[in-house]
N, C-alpha and C positions, 0 to 999 in steps of 0.2 A: 059195598061189602062183597060184591061178586069177585073182586080181585083177591080178597082174602081167601076165599074158598079155592081159587085157582092156584095161589102161591103158598098156601099154608104148608104143604109138604116140603116145598123148597126152603121156607123159613125154618121149619123144624129141623131140616137137615143141616142148615147153617148153624143153628143154635147148638145142635148136638156136636158138630165138628169143632166149633169154637170151645165148647166146654171140655172136650177131650184134648184139644191142643194146648190149653193153658197149663194143665198139670205136667204134660210132657215137656213143654218149654221151661217150666219151673225146675224140673229135674235136671234138664240139660244145663241151665245156667248155674244151678247149685253145684253140679259136678265140675264145671269150668272154674268156678271160684275156689272150690276145694283144691283143684290142681294148682291154681295160682298160689294158694297158701302153702302148699307142700314144697314148692320150688324155693330154694334158698335165695335170699335177697342178694342183689349184685353188690360187690364190695364198693365202698366209696373210692373215687379216684385217688391214686397215690400222689401226694402233694409235690414230691420231687419230680415225678413224671410230668405233671402239668407245668411246673416251672421250666423244665427243659424244652417245652414246646416253643418257647420264645427264645430264639437264639441270641447268644452273646457275641458271636463272630459271624462274619458273612463268608460263607463257603458254599460251594456247589459246582457241579460241572454238568454241562449240557452237550448233547450231540448237536452240533451245528452252531454252537455259541460259546463265548468265553465270558466268565463272570468277573467284573471289575468292581472293587469296593471303593466307595466314595465317602466323603464327609461334606455335608451341606449344612451350613450354619450350626455346626456342632452336633449334627444328627447323622446317624449311620444311613447310608444309602448304597445303591448298587446299580450298575448298568450291565445288561447282557449284550455283548458285542457279537453280532452275527459273523460267522466264519464262512458262510456259504454265499450264494448269489443274493444280492439285495434287490428287491423290487422297488423302483423309484417312486411308485404310487403309494407305498406303505410307509408309515412313519413310526409311531411309538405305541407300545402297549403298556398300560399302567397296571401294576399288580397291587391289589389292596386286599387285605392287610399285607404289608410288604414281606413279612416273614414266610409267607406261603411259597415264595419263589426262591428261597434259599434253604439250606439244610437246617433242620431243627437240631436240638441237642441230642437227638437219638439217631442222627444221620439220615433222616427221611426228608426228601425234597418233595413236598406235597403237590406242587403244581408242575412237576417235571413234564408230564405228558402235554399239558397245555402249552407251555413255553416252547417245547421242542416242535410242536405243531406250528406255532407262529414263526419260529425260525425257519422251518422248512418252506413256509409260504413266502419268505423274503422279508419279514419284518426285521 
């Protein structure tokens, strides 16, 4: 019990600090939740916008490459032909899902930066 006499003031300080911290923490979290409730909910995605993310035509232009539309077994496909220097050690890059490498219905080419980097490296 000698350790109790030595550490009793420290234990009392810890108990006091924790008993003060819990109400402060509770107030902080209550305020955070109140702020979340006050913020308006995000609107649901517009269905037509989502539908247009999946392109119906294959279009797009790249710096350093030319896009060619293909049909393989009745499915749409495309190849980006490099217009710059080709590194003979580099072969093919497969983009999946395929629509990220072409313009979506909003005119956005999502993987433009990646494909242009590959083309610059000689793929």
